[in-house]
N, C-alpha and C positions, 0 to 999 in steps of 0.2 A: 254089180258095177264093178268096171276094171277102170284104175285110174291110174295115169304113166305121170311119174315126177322126172323133170330132165334138170339133171345138175348133180355133182357129186360132192360138196363140203356138208359142212355142218347144218347148215340153214337148211339143206334138201334132207340130212336125215331129222331136223326136226320135222319138216313137212311129212314126210314117211311116216312116222312115228303119229304125229295128231291124225293122219289118214287111218292108219290103221288101228286106232284107238274109236275110230266110228264106230255106235252101234250097227251100220247096215253092214258092218263087216265088207267091205270092198276087198279087191284083189289089188295090190300095191303092185306095179310094175313101175322100172327104172330104167333111164338111157343117160349114160354116164361117158365121161370121160375116160375114168380111170375106175378101178373098183374099190368102194366105200365100204369097211367090212360092216359097218353097223346097217348100212341100206340094202347090204347083200342079204341080211339075214332077213331082215324084213320082207324084202320083195319074192315075189312068188315067180319072178322070171326078170332079168334084165341083160341088157346090152350094151356093148360099149362101140363108141362110135365119137364122129366130131357131133358136140350138140349145140355146134352154131352151122349145122348143115340140115336145113331144112327136110330137103329129100329122103335124107337117111332118117331122120327122126318120124316123117312121115308113114315111110316104108313099114318101120319096126311099128308104130301105132295101128296101122291098120291089119299085118300081119296078127298082132294078138288081140285086134277088135277091142282096141282100147274105145271106153266113153267119153273119157273125161283126163284133160293134160296138164299140169301145173309147172308153170313156170319156176324153177328156183332162179337163177344167174341175170346178170343184166345182157351179157353176151350173147345169147340166142336171140332177146327181144330186138338188140341191134340188127339181126341180119335177118331179121324178118321169119321168123321160126312158125311164129302163131302163124304167119298169114298162108303159110302152107298148108297148116294143118286148118284153120277157119274154110279154107278155101275148099275142103273136103269136107265138109259137115263135121268136125270133129271139135266140141266142146273146150277153151281153153280159159284155164284162169292165167292172165298174161295179156297187155297190150300187144296190140297191133304194129308194126315197124315204124310207122308215121306218129303213132298213139307214145311210142317209147322214146321219142327224140327228146322229151322233159327231161329225161335222165341222159341219154345219149349224145346229145347235143348243148352247152352250155350257152352258145350264143340262143339256141331258138327258144330253151328256155328264159332266158332273159328278155329276150326281147316278145315274148308271150308276155308276160308280166309287165312289161313297160305298153305294150299295144293295147292293153285289156284292162290297164287301170287295177290289174291287182297288188292290195297293200303287201306290205313287205319288203319291197325292191331297195337292196342297196344304192348307193353309187361307183356304176361300172361305165368300163369302155371298151370295146372290142379293136382289137389290132389283128392286122392279117401282115405289115411290114413292122420288122423287129428294129429299124431305127424310129421310129414313131413311138412303139412302146418303150422304147429305151427313156426317151424324150420326154415322155408324157411323166415314167415314174420319178424321173429326178426334179420336173418343176411340179408337182400334184399338191405338195406340202402336206400331204397327211400319209400316215403307214396306209401301206398297201396287202392286198391278198394276191397272188398272181395263179391264174386257173387256167391249164389247157382246156380247149374247149370241147374236146373227146375224152371217152374213157379210157382211164388209168388205173384200173385196178385200187380205186381209192388214194393213191400214192402222190399223185402227181400236183397236188394243191401246196403251194410254200407260202409261209406266211412270214412277212416283213417284222424284225424285230425277235422272232422266234428261230426261223431257218437261216437268215442274213439279214446285213443291212442293207439302205437303200442301193446303193451301186449293186451289191448282190442280187437284188430284186431285180433290176434293168438285165444284166445279164440273164439272170434266169429265164425272161419275156423271152431274149434272143434266143437262147436253147432251145426253149418251145417251139417257137417256130423253125428254126434250123434245123432243128433235126427231126419234126414232125410227130411231135410227142401228142400223143394222144389221137393220131392219123385225120386232123381235121387242122386245116391252116390258118388257124386264128387261136388269139391269146386272151384270155379275160383278166382287167385289172380290177378290183373292187378295193372298196373304201374296208380296212380292218375295222371289225366291229369288236366292240366289249360287251361283254355279258355272259349270260350262262347258258349254253347250248342243250339242246335236247332235241330228241326223236319223236314226231308222232305220225303213227304209223295208220292205215286204213284200206278196210275193203272196199271195192269200188266196182259197181255194176253198169258202169255206162253213164248211167245219171246220180244213182243215189250213194251215198257216201257213209260209212260207219268208221268213226274211230276208234281206236285201239288206246290202251294205257299208256300215257308217258313214260319213256326210255331215256337214259342219258348214257351213253356210249364214252368208251376212252381210247384214242388215236395213238398217242404215244405209248410207247415201247416202255418207257421205264416210270416205277411210281415217282410220284410228285406230277406227274403229266410233264415229264422229261425224255428225250430222247428222239428219235426219228419217227415220223408216221408210220402207221400200221395198217391193216386192214380194220383193225379192231380188238385190243386186248381184253374187252368184258365190256359189262353194260349192267345196269340198274332199276329197275323200276320201286316206285313205291305201294303201300297195303293202298288200290283204288288207283282213280285215273290220273292222277296229279303229283309231280315229282314233290319234297317238301319245302324246296325254294322256289316254287313257280305258285299260281294261280289257277282256278277257274277259268277267270278272265283271259288268262294264257291259253287254257285249251282251247275256250271256245273262239277264241281269235285264229288261234293256228286251223281249226277244223273249218272255219270260215274262208279261211287262204286257199287251204284244199280244196273245198267244194267250188270255188270259182276260177281254181287253175282247172280241174274235172271241165268243166264250163267250156272253158276259152280253148282246151285241145280240142273239142268237138268242134267248135265253130272255127277254129284255123285252120285242120287237119281231114274236117269230115267225119273222122274218125273217132267211136266212142272209146273212151277209158274203161279198160276192163281190166280187172285184177286189183293188185295191191298197190298202194302207191305210198311212199315214204317220202315224209317233208323234214327235213333238217332246218330249226330255226337256233337262231339267237336272240335270246331274252334280253333287250337292252334296257337303259333307263326310257330311251322315248319308247319303247315299245317291242312287237317282236318285228324280226329282219329276217328274210330268207334264204339260207345260207346254200341250199342245192335243193333240188326234188331227185328222187331214186322210183325207178318202173317195178319196183319187185321190194319185197321183205330185206330189213336189214339183217346182216349178217355181225354181229351178234344177236340183233335186237329181237330176232326172231324167234331166238330160243326162249327169250323173257316171255313174250305174249302167248307163244303158242303152248307154253309150260302151263298157263293161267288158265287159256279158254275154259270156258264152262260152258260148251255147246259141242253138236257135233259137228266136225270141221268140214267134214264131206259137205254137209248139205249148205255150209257155209258158201264151199265153193262152186257148189253146184248155183246155188242163188249168185253168188256172181257174175257166172257163164252164162249164165239164164237170165239176166235181168232183173232178178225178184227178191233184189236185199231187202233186209227187214230189220229192224233196230231188237229185235225181240231174244238175241244172245246176248251172252254178257262172261263176265271173266270172274273168277276167284278174288274173292276179299285179302288177297296177300301181297305180298312182295317178293320179288325174286332178284338174285344176283348171279350173274353169269361171269366165269374168268376163263381164257384162253390160256392153255399149256402149247407153249413154243420151243422150237429147238434154238439150244446154246447159239449165241450170236443172230439171231434172228433180230430185224429184219435184213441187216446189210452183209453178214456173213454168214448163215445158219450154216449148222450143220446137219448133214442127210444121211439117210440110211439107219439110223438110230433107233434101236428096238425099245418100244415102249409095253408094257405091262399094267392092263387094266383090272382093276377086281371088280366088276361091273356090280355083284352082288352087294358086297359090302356099302359101293357106295349109294347104291338104292337101297338098302335096310338105315342108311344117315337120312333119306328123305334127300338124296342129291340125282341127278341124270345124266349120264354122257351121252356128248355126239359128238362123231369123227369129222373131222375134217380132211386137212391133205394129209391122210397117211396111205397107205398100201400094205397089203395082206398077204406075206409071202411063206406059206407052210406053215400055215398057224402063228407066223410071229407078225407084229403090225411093227412096220418101220414108218420114220418120219420122212418129211420130202424137205422142199426149200422154203415150208410155209407154217401157217399156224395148224398145231394139228390136232387138238383134244378141247373141246370146249366142257366145261362143267356147271351145273347150272344147279343151285338148291333155291328153295322155294320158302318163307316163314310168317310171321305176324307181321315181320318189319325187317327193315333192309338189313340191318345189322343181326338181325338172329340168321338172315339168310346168307350173310357173311360167313358165318361160323359154318353153317352145313357144308358148302363149300370147301372152305379151309381145312374142314374136317375129311369131305373127300379126296380133296388133292394127297392127302397120307397116303390113298390105296392106287395111288399111280406111280410106278415106277420106272424111271429112263430117266436122262440127260437133258431136262426139259426145266423152264423156268416159266414163272407167270407174275401179275402184278397183285402183289398183295393187298394194295390200299384200295383196290376198288370197291365198294361198299362198306367199308368201316363208316364208325361213329365218324372220326376227325377228318374223312374225306367230306362224310353229308353236312358236317359243320362249317367245314370252309366254303363248302358251294350258298351255305343259307347267308354266312357273313356277308358274302359278295355282293349277294341280291340284295340284302340290305343295305349295304353301301350304296347300292347304285341306286336304289328306289326309294328306300329310306323308310 
């Protein structure tokens, strides 16, 4: 079996590792924009090129005799790379372009939920004219979230009360439309929700959906959930499928919403949704609300769930691509914590070209795992770029023990980097628990 991983981030490194550990012993290949040193060591062969260029990816897949392709990031999905591959008979884990709109077009996402009566839809309006958006925000009477309709790398959403006041929110909505941020000339204005966010990811084969453990991501750059938004500074999951501050009912409702969404996508587009589906939810006093859907695994959340998957990942991928998903695989009954090391100044003015030294053996001896993200390898030296550099993951019997594994592992990474030390700590978990008790009683 020859399997191709498309993408070159830490998520794709985790995908490649999970495939490599399959008892089927597949040959793992990679198609990347730049060389990820972790993936390069695993891959039997790799090629550099435009991961959004369907003909390029297809040519490499054909030349190497690839049997199955696993798409990591959202950009190739938005460009229809899966369509090129599938039309040539190559099995893919990832939705076709029309189905991927559930992430790539937030207007489509919200309209789909509204038209198909899917629970969890917050109040929202879509605008194409800057003046109308500004007037609505000034007059609506509630705090809002402003979202570009298209892809922005996880950094386009701005929240009133955190990033700016009401007037700032109105001006930002105009900026989105006037600058074409997200490449779709629409902006969504939604009610700001109060609660605790969580991520539920699932395997989907076009009809059947199997949920993974809940994960909580941390977008803010600095400790205490302060600072600008990032692609994600780290994440954790509890021992089992449920986070400590949520319930089995929350999990079941989230799975139900995602299952309804998969059915609605097929009804609306005519395309079966195949691949990973990521639901980001807010647990509120009134129940679950959907913040967004993504058409792939999260980064960093992928590292949590793939580290704990207690089954042949290649078999899971084959079942997704072949429409034969079952519930017979599971996850280790452990918690995990993932923390990102990032360059000084990230995300606003990150240092680049900084050398990083990683003692992977010592980290592994501690029970940790290293996944390389936005770094390059030149002459045996690992250098940072302008984005997240290295993810370190630890697993243990509970979140706080896993957090200790990660912090001990961090001592074996040298370089001018920083990370959020509070992710996964007892104080942070108790803060989440207290918050939900106050909301729900």
